[in-house]
C-alpha positions, 0 to 999 in steps of 0.5 A: 522507465526506470525499471522492469514492469511487475511480475504478477497481476492483480489476480496473482497478488490477491490469491498470493495475499489469501494464501499467506493470511497467519504468516510472516512477521511484520518488521518494518523496512523489511520484504521484497520481492523474494519475500516468503512463508514467514520471513520479515516484511512491512506493509509496502513490502508486502503488500506492493514490492512481494504480491505485485513481484516489483523490486523495492529499489528502484534507481530513478523512479519518482524523480521531480519536484513533487518527491518526497521519496525517489529511487524507492517504492513505498507509501509516498512515493506509489501515491506521488507516482500516480499523481505525476509521472504515472509509472507504475501506479494509476488512481482509482475512482471505484473499489476493486480486488488487487487495488491498493489503499494507502496513505502516506508518512507525514512529517510536521515541523517541529515533530522530531518523529514522522505518522509511518504511512501504511497501504493494505491490498483489497482482496474484496469488494463485495460488501461494497453495494455503493461507492462515494468516492467523495466520502469512501467507507473503506471499511466496506473492503475485505483487505489483507494486510502486513502490520505491526509493531516489529516482531508481531506474528503473524503480521499478515492478516485479513481485515478490511479498510476500517483503519483508513477511516479512522487515519482519516478522521484524524487527518482531514487534510487532503495530502494526508489523506487514504489514496486508492491506486492500483499497481498498472501492469 
């Protein structure tokens, strides 16, 4: 274990997310367990660090030959941890409130700027009457996210997973597609 367990469970994370809709400012690279109200935060700082109470900096986390990011929490390290060590995250095959739907930052040879990853917290599944894990329709999931561009106010908004459907259509390789994981308590 490289750090403390999450401070909050999925039910509390969902309740906190719903209470913060219409608040916050999106600023890439910000947000942690102590973010609140109208503070600056990014998608991961909000959906994982703030809502579940997990510090963003975590020395020793996600260390291994598979890792693209170590010692810190972000979309890539969360997905990689779910697929390998399973210290904080695990993959889900069925959506549930408190799940995270996320895709990684993508670095391609010859492109100096990466395509930045994104995460949303699932807050409702009532519109999802059937789920095909091989062809997920993320738009059936109700979500809360913190989204940009930088300086966007309010940064925290309610929505659904449609952006993940669009992303997966543009990035069909399995390693670039949206994942669904949960924070282990």
